[in-house]
PDB file of N, CA, C and O in Angstrom:
ATOM      1  N   MET A   1      48.791 -25.263 -19.715  1.00  0.00           N
ATOM      2  CA  MET A   1      48.262 -24.770 -21.236  1.00  0.00           C
ATOM      3  C   MET A   1      48.827 -23.727 -21.461  1.00  0.00           C
ATOM      4  O   MET A   1      48.780 -22.839 -20.610  1.00  0.00           O
ATOM      5  N   CYS A   2      49.429 -23.563 -22.509  1.00  0.00           N
ATOM      6  CA  CYS A   2      50.135 -22.448 -22.418  1.00  0.00           C
ATOM      7  C   CYS A   2      49.834 -21.139 -23.571  1.00  0.00           C
ATOM      8  O   CYS A   2      49.955 -21.299 -24.785  1.00  0.00           O
ATOM      9  N   ALA A   3      49.530 -20.179 -23.093  1.00  0.00           N
ATOM     10  CA  ALA A   3      48.744 -19.199 -24.612  1.00  0.00           C
ATOM     11  C   ALA A   3      49.823 -18.072 -25.167  1.00  0.00           C
ATOM     12  O   ALA A   3      50.428 -17.511 -24.253  1.00  0.00           O
ATOM     13  N   LYS A   4      50.090 -17.740 -26.197  1.00  0.00           N
ATOM     14  CA  LYS A   4      51.050 -17.440 -26.766  1.00  0.00           C
ATOM     15  C   LYS A   4      50.793 -15.974 -27.507  1.00  0.00           C
ATOM     16  O   LYS A   4      49.583 -15.857 -27.700  1.00  0.00           O
ATOM     17  N   ARG A   5      51.392 -15.037 -27.895  1.00  0.00           N
ATOM     18  CA  ARG A   5      51.283 -13.585 -28.173  1.00  0.00           C
ATOM     19  C   ARG A   5      50.108 -13.138 -27.804  1.00  0.00           C
ATOM     20  O   ARG A   5      49.094 -13.106 -28.502  1.00  0.00           O
ATOM     21  N   GLY A   6      50.301 -12.572 -26.028  1.00  0.00           N
ATOM     22  CA  GLY A   6      49.494 -11.570 -25.334  1.00  0.00           C
ATOM     23  C   GLY A   6      48.120 -12.538 -25.119  1.00  0.00           C
ATOM     24  O   GLY A   6      47.207 -11.975 -24.514  1.00  0.00           O
ATOM     25  N   ARG A   7      47.917 -13.690 -25.476  1.00  0.00           N
ATOM     26  CA  ARG A   7      46.703 -14.256 -25.299  1.00  0.00           C
ATOM     27  C   ARG A   7      46.424 -14.658 -24.206  1.00  0.00           C
ATOM     28  O   ARG A   7      47.387 -14.856 -23.466  1.00  0.00           O
ATOM     29  N   LEU A   8      44.753 -14.998 -23.542  1.00  0.00           N
ATOM     30  CA  LEU A   8      45.051 -15.756 -22.525  1.00  0.00           C
ATOM     31  C   LEU A   8      44.623 -16.890 -22.791  1.00  0.00           C
ATOM     32  O   LEU A   8      44.557 -17.203 -23.980  1.00  0.00           O
ATOM     33  N   ALA A   9      44.192 -17.874 -21.728  1.00  0.00           N
ATOM     34  CA  ALA A   9      43.530 -19.361 -22.011  1.00  0.00           C
ATOM     35  C   ALA A   9      43.111 -19.557 -20.729  1.00  0.00           C
ATOM     36  O   ALA A   9      43.766 -19.026 -19.832  1.00  0.00           O
ATOM     37  N   LYS A  10      41.915 -20.376 -20.394  1.00  0.00           N
ATOM     38  CA  LYS A  10      41.013 -21.288 -19.604  1.00  0.00           C
ATOM     39  C   LYS A  10      40.683 -22.528 -20.152  1.00  0.00           C
ATOM     40  O   LYS A  10      40.329 -22.913 -21.267  1.00  0.00           O
ATOM     41  N   VAL A  11      40.877 -23.010 -19.150  1.00  0.00           N
ATOM     42  CA  VAL A  11      40.824 -24.728 -19.311  1.00  0.00           C
ATOM     43  C   VAL A  11      39.370 -25.238 -18.459  1.00  0.00           C
ATOM     44  O   VAL A  11      39.007 -24.561 -17.497  1.00  0.00           O
ATOM     45  N   LYS A  12      38.700 -26.269 -18.809  1.00  0.00           N
ATOM     46  CA  LYS A  12      37.320 -26.759 -18.278  1.00  0.00           C
ATOM     47  C   LYS A  12      37.514 -28.189 -18.602  1.00  0.00           C
ATOM     48  O   LYS A  12      37.689 -28.415 -19.800  1.00  0.00           O
ATOM     49  N   VAL A  13      37.522 -29.024 -17.945  1.00  0.00           N
ATOM     50  CA  VAL A  13      37.271 -30.635 -17.730  1.00  0.00           C
ATOM     51  C   VAL A  13      35.409 -30.833 -17.574  1.00  0.00           C
ATOM     52  O   VAL A  13      34.723 -30.324 -16.688  1.00  0.00           O
ATOM     53  N   PHE A  14      35.004 -31.557 -18.512  1.00  0.00           N
ATOM     54  CA  PHE A  14      33.556 -31.651 -18.044  1.00  0.00           C
ATOM     55  C   PHE A  14      33.300 -33.316 -18.138  1.00  0.00           C
ATOM     56  O   PHE A  14      33.943 -34.008 -18.928  1.00  0.00           O
ATOM     57  N   SER A  15      32.152 -33.939 -17.116  1.00  0.00           N
ATOM     58  CA  SER A  15      31.955 -35.361 -17.524  1.00  0.00           C
ATOM     59  C   SER A  15      31.392 -35.488 -18.905  1.00  0.00           C
ATOM     60  O   SER A  15      30.507 -34.839 -19.464  1.00  0.00           O
ATOM     61  N   PHE A  16      32.159 -36.532 -19.330  1.00  0.00           N
ATOM     62  CA  PHE A  16      31.576 -36.630 -20.906  1.00  0.00           C
ATOM     63  C   PHE A  16      30.523 -37.797 -20.979  1.00  0.00           C
ATOM     64  O   PHE A  16      29.313 -37.603 -21.097  1.00  0.00           O
ATOM     65  N   ASN A  17      31.061 -38.903 -20.904  1.00  0.00           N
ATOM     66  CA  ASN A  17      30.267 -40.471 -20.697  1.00  0.00           C
ATOM     67  C   ASN A  17      29.684 -40.581 -21.980  1.00  0.00           C
ATOM     68  O   ASN A  17      28.547 -41.050 -21.953  1.00  0.00           O
ATOM     69  N   GLN A  18      30.282 -40.183 -23.487  1.00  0.00           N
ATOM     70  CA  GLN A  18      29.514 -40.806 -24.432  1.00  0.00           C
ATOM     71  C   GLN A  18      30.951 -41.569 -25.067  1.00  0.00           C
ATOM     72  O   GLN A  18      32.125 -41.607 -24.698  1.00  0.00           O
ATOM     73  N   THR A  19      30.121 -42.189 -26.309  1.00  0.00           N
ATOM     74  CA  THR A  19      31.058 -42.468 -27.618  1.00  0.00           C
ATOM     75  C   THR A  19      31.124 -41.069 -28.463  1.00  0.00           C
ATOM     76  O   THR A  19      30.416 -40.067 -28.367  1.00  0.00           O
ATOM     77  N   ARG A  20      32.302 -41.380 -29.386  1.00  0.00           N
ATOM     78  CA  ARG A  20      32.791 -40.299 -30.445  1.00  0.00           C
ATOM     79  C   ARG A  20      33.380 -40.938 -31.292  1.00  0.00           C
ATOM     80  O   ARG A  20      34.303 -41.367 -30.599  1.00  0.00           O
ATOM     81  N   ASN A  21      33.549 -41.329 -32.266  1.00  0.00           N
ATOM     82  CA  ASN A  21      34.444 -42.457 -33.236  1.00  0.00           C
ATOM     83  C   ASN A  21      34.372 -43.596 -32.683  1.00  0.00           C
ATOM     84  O   ASN A  21      35.408 -44.260 -32.646  1.00  0.00           O
ATOM     85  N   GLY A  22      33.302 -44.073 -32.177  1.00  0.00           N
ATOM     86  CA  GLY A  22      33.254 -45.683 -31.497  1.00  0.00           C
ATOM     87  C   GLY A  22      34.672 -45.929 -30.603  1.00  0.00           C
ATOM     88  O   GLY A  22      35.463 -46.871 -30.641  1.00  0.00           O
ATOM     89  N   VAL A  23      34.670 -44.745 -29.815  1.00  0.00           N
ATOM     90  CA  VAL A  23      35.409 -44.644 -28.526  1.00  0.00           C
ATOM     91  C   VAL A  23      34.644 -43.958 -27.460  1.00  0.00           C
ATOM     92  O   VAL A  23      34.185 -42.819 -27.540  1.00  0.00           O
ATOM     93  N   LEU A  24      34.541 -44.885 -26.306  1.00  0.00           N
ATOM     94  CA  LEU A  24      33.641 -44.564 -25.003  1.00  0.00           C
ATOM     95  C   LEU A  24      34.990 -43.075 -24.714  1.00  0.00           C
ATOM     96  O   LEU A  24      36.214 -43.083 -24.846  1.00  0.00           O
ATOM     97  N   TYR A  25      34.081 -42.039 -24.316  1.00  0.00           N
ATOM     98  CA  TYR A  25      35.349 -41.256 -23.573  1.00  0.00           C
ATOM     99  C   TYR A  25      35.170 -40.873 -22.266  1.00  0.00           C
ATOM    100  O   TYR A  25      34.179 -40.178 -22.486  1.00  0.00           O
ATOM    101  N   PRO A  26      35.371 -40.749 -20.830  1.00  0.00           N
ATOM    102  CA  PRO A  26      34.919 -40.363 -19.678  1.00  0.00           C
ATOM    103  C   PRO A  26      34.262 -39.073 -19.584  1.00  0.00           C
ATOM    104  O   PRO A  26      33.185 -38.772 -19.070  1.00  0.00           O
ATOM    105  N   GLU A  27      35.360 -38.192 -20.343  1.00  0.00           N
ATOM    106  CA  GLU A  27      35.348 -36.335 -20.074  1.00  0.00           C
ATOM    107  C   GLU A  27      36.103 -36.150 -21.081  1.00  0.00           C
ATOM    108  O   GLU A  27      36.800 -36.994 -21.645  1.00  0.00           O
ATOM    109  N   LYS A  28      35.937 -34.649 -21.418  1.00  0.00           N
ATOM    110  CA  LYS A  28      35.961 -33.695 -22.724  1.00  0.00           C
ATOM    111  C   LYS A  28      36.827 -32.576 -21.807  1.00  0.00           C
ATOM    112  O   LYS A  28      36.500 -32.203 -20.681  1.00  0.00           O
ATOM    113  N   ARG A  29      37.898 -32.173 -22.492  1.00  0.00           N
ATOM    114  CA  ARG A  29      38.689 -31.056 -22.049  1.00  0.00           C
ATOM    115  C   ARG A  29      38.508 -30.259 -23.278  1.00  0.00           C
ATOM    116  O   ARG A  29      38.841 -30.617 -24.408  1.00  0.00           O
ATOM    117  N   VAL A  30      37.768 -28.781 -22.840  1.00  0.00           N
ATOM    118  CA  VAL A  30      37.693 -27.736 -23.865  1.00  0.00           C
ATOM    119  C   VAL A  30      38.782 -26.612 -23.115  1.00  0.00           C
ATOM    120  O   VAL A  30      38.790 -26.160 -21.970  1.00  0.00           O
ATOM    121  N   GLU A  31      39.577 -26.404 -24.145  1.00  0.00           N
ATOM    122  CA  GLU A  31      40.574 -25.233 -23.786  1.00  0.00           C
ATOM    123  C   GLU A  31      40.102 -23.990 -24.465  1.00  0.00           C
ATOM    124  O   GLU A  31      39.285 -24.303 -25.331  1.00  0.00           O
ATOM    125  N   VAL A  32      40.268 -22.900 -24.418  1.00  0.00           N
ATOM    126  CA  VAL A  32      39.998 -22.044 -25.113  1.00  0.00           C
ATOM    127  C   VAL A  32      40.988 -20.561 -25.074  1.00  0.00           C
ATOM    128  O   VAL A  32      41.152 -20.073 -23.956  1.00  0.00           O
ATOM    129  N   ASN A  33      41.610 -19.885 -26.217  1.00  0.00           N
ATOM    130  CA  ASN A  33      42.318 -19.080 -26.135  1.00  0.00           C
ATOM    131  C   ASN A  33      41.520 -17.654 -26.657  1.00  0.00           C
ATOM    132  O   ASN A  33      40.749 -17.408 -27.585  1.00  0.00           O
ATOM    133  N   TYR A  34      41.994 -17.030 -25.799  1.00  0.00           N
ATOM    134  CA  TYR A  34      41.389 -15.194 -26.211  1.00  0.00           C
ATOM    135  C   TYR A  34      42.015 -14.103 -25.566  1.00  0.00           C
ATOM    136  O   TYR A  34      42.651 -14.093 -24.512  1.00  0.00           O
ATOM    137  N   LEU A  35      41.701 -13.047 -26.467  1.00  0.00           N
ATOM    138  CA  LEU A  35      42.416 -11.548 -26.106  1.00  0.00           C
ATOM    139  C   LEU A  35      41.342 -10.910 -24.967  1.00  0.00           C
ATOM    140  O   LEU A  35      40.124 -11.089 -24.985  1.00  0.00           O
ATOM    141  N   GLU A  36      42.055 -10.164 -24.026  1.00  0.00           N
ATOM    142  CA  GLU A  36      40.845  -9.275 -23.599  1.00  0.00           C
ATOM    143  C   GLU A  36      41.052  -7.651 -24.227  1.00  0.00           C
ATOM    144  O   GLU A  36      42.035  -6.923 -24.090  1.00  0.00           O
ATOM    145  N   GLU A  37      40.157  -7.456 -24.735  1.00  0.00           N
ATOM    146  CA  GLU A  37      40.307  -5.560 -25.286  1.00  0.00           C
ATOM    147  C   GLU A  37      39.400  -5.019 -24.036  1.00  0.00           C
ATOM    148  O   GLU A  37      38.901  -5.751 -23.180  1.00  0.00           O
ATOM    149  N   ALA A  38      39.271  -3.453 -24.103  1.00  0.00           N
ATOM    150  CA  ALA A  38      38.773  -2.591 -23.025  1.00  0.00           C
ATOM    151  C   ALA A  38      37.139  -2.977 -22.664  1.00  0.00           C
ATOM    152  O   ALA A  38      36.466  -2.949 -21.634  1.00  0.00           O
ATOM    153  N   ASP A  39      36.906  -3.319 -23.969  1.00  0.00           N
ATOM    154  CA  ASP A  39      35.258  -3.284 -23.892  1.00  0.00           C
ATOM    155  C   ASP A  39      35.055  -4.721 -24.285  1.00  0.00           C
ATOM    156  O   ASP A  39      33.830  -4.833 -24.319  1.00  0.00           O
ATOM    157  N   ARG A  40      35.526  -5.752 -24.566  1.00  0.00           N
ATOM    158  CA  ARG A  40      34.977  -7.174 -25.214  1.00  0.00           C
ATOM    159  C   ARG A  40      36.415  -8.018 -25.049  1.00  0.00           C
ATOM    160  O   ARG A  40      37.536  -7.525 -24.922  1.00  0.00           O
ATOM    161  N   LEU A  41      36.041  -9.486 -25.088  1.00  0.00           N
ATOM    162  CA  LEU A  41      36.721 -10.316 -25.639  1.00  0.00           C
ATOM    163  C   LEU A  41      36.306 -11.029 -26.634  1.00  0.00           C
ATOM    164  O   LEU A  41      35.142 -11.124 -27.023  1.00  0.00           O
ATOM    165  N   ILE A  42      37.649 -11.767 -27.253  1.00  0.00           N
ATOM    166  CA  ILE A  42      37.599 -12.020 -28.851  1.00  0.00           C
ATOM    167  C   ILE A  42      38.358 -13.809 -28.491  1.00  0.00           C
ATOM    168  O   ILE A  42      39.473 -14.220 -28.168  1.00  0.00           O
ATOM    169  N   THR A  43      37.113 -14.389 -28.755  1.00  0.00           N
ATOM    170  CA  THR A  43      37.723 -15.852 -28.928  1.00  0.00           C
ATOM    171  C   THR A  43      38.770 -15.970 -29.651  1.00  0.00           C
ATOM    172  O   THR A  43      38.724 -14.975 -30.374  1.00  0.00           O
ATOM    173  N   VAL A  44      39.887 -16.683 -29.976  1.00  0.00           N
ATOM    174  CA  VAL A  44      40.959 -16.917 -31.011  1.00  0.00           C
ATOM    175  C   VAL A  44      41.193 -18.352 -31.247  1.00  0.00           C
ATOM    176  O   VAL A  44      41.658 -18.694 -32.333  1.00  0.00           O
ATOM    177  N   THR A  45      40.868 -19.387 -30.177  1.00  0.00           N
ATOM    178  CA  THR A  45      40.888 -20.566 -30.690  1.00  0.00           C
ATOM    179  C   THR A  45      40.049 -21.115 -29.634  1.00  0.00           C
ATOM    180  O   THR A  45      40.064 -20.655 -28.492  1.00  0.00           O
ATOM    181  N   VAL A  46      39.196 -22.255 -30.056  1.00  0.00           N
ATOM    182  CA  VAL A  46      38.770 -23.451 -29.043  1.00  0.00           C
ATOM    183  C   VAL A  46      39.293 -24.800 -29.200  1.00  0.00           C
ATOM    184  O   VAL A  46      39.356 -25.183 -30.368  1.00  0.00           O
ATOM    185  N   TYR A  47      39.633 -25.504 -28.419  1.00  0.00           N
ATOM    186  CA  TYR A  47      40.093 -26.920 -28.509  1.00  0.00           C
ATOM    187  C   TYR A  47      39.079 -28.019 -28.118  1.00  0.00           C
ATOM    188  O   TYR A  47      38.241 -27.678 -27.283  1.00  0.00           O
ATOM    189  N   ALA A  48      39.019 -29.376 -28.624  1.00  0.00           N
ATOM    190  CA  ALA A  48      38.449 -29.778 -27.765  1.00  0.00           C
ATOM    191  C   ALA A  48      39.081 -31.291 -27.333  1.00  0.00           C
ATOM    192  O   ALA A  48      38.492 -31.925 -28.209  1.00  0.00           O
ATOM    193  N   PHE A  49      39.581 -31.953 -26.866  1.00  0.00           N
ATOM    194  CA  PHE A  49      40.074 -33.278 -26.320  1.00  0.00           C
ATOM    195  C   PHE A  49      39.258 -34.123 -25.847  1.00  0.00           C
ATOM    196  O   PHE A  49      38.239 -33.632 -25.362  1.00  0.00           O
ATOM    197  N   TYR A  50      39.366 -35.347 -25.818  1.00  0.00           N
ATOM    198  CA  TYR A  50      38.423 -36.225 -24.974  1.00  0.00           C
ATOM    199  C   TYR A  50      39.582 -37.040 -24.626  1.00  0.00           C
ATOM    200  O   TYR A  50      40.677 -36.984 -25.185  1.00  0.00           O
ATOM    201  N   GLY A  51      39.207 -37.910 -23.521  1.00  0.00           N
ATOM    202  CA  GLY A  51      40.172 -38.928 -22.716  1.00  0.00           C
ATOM    203  C   GLY A  51      39.688 -38.509 -21.178  1.00  0.00           C
ATOM    204  O   GLY A  51      38.596 -37.995 -20.932  1.00  0.00           O
ATOM    205  N   ARG A  52      40.684 -38.820 -20.215  1.00  0.00           N
ATOM    206  CA  ARG A  52      40.325 -38.538 -18.897  1.00  0.00           C
ATOM    207  C   ARG A  52      41.269 -37.986 -18.375  1.00  0.00           C
ATOM    208  O   ARG A  52      42.435 -38.366 -18.484  1.00  0.00           O
ATOM    209  N   TRP A  53      40.752 -36.680 -17.519  1.00  0.00           N
ATOM    210  CA  TRP A  53      41.996 -35.928 -17.160  1.00  0.00           C
ATOM    211  C   TRP A  53      41.753 -35.699 -15.430  1.00  0.00           C
ATOM    212  O   TRP A  53      42.320 -35.041 -14.557  1.00  0.00           O
ATOM    213  N   THR A  54      40.900 -36.381 -15.473  1.00  0.00           N
ATOM    214  CA  THR A  54      40.887 -36.191 -13.182  1.00  0.00           C
ATOM    215  C   THR A  54      41.161 -37.217 -12.444  1.00  0.00           C
ATOM    216  O   THR A  54      40.598 -38.272 -12.736  1.00  0.00           O
ATOM    217  N   PRO A  55      42.010 -37.189 -11.397  1.00  0.00           N
ATOM    218  CA  PRO A  55      42.122 -38.839 -11.253  1.00  0.00           C
ATOM    219  C   PRO A  55      40.878 -39.486 -10.084  1.00  0.00           C
ATOM    220  O   PRO A  55      40.816 -40.693  -9.854  1.00  0.00           O
TER     221      PRO A  55
END
């Protein structure tokens, strides 16, 4: 994942094994873009994707 404009990013893949919109998804991938200031973290954007990412 690529963070832009001085932002940082983290990605985590979770086991999901649930149905979403009538489709069974084995995993959920959450991507967070954030800014780090001297005394706090500011969440800019959070994305959630469903599918399979681990072999």
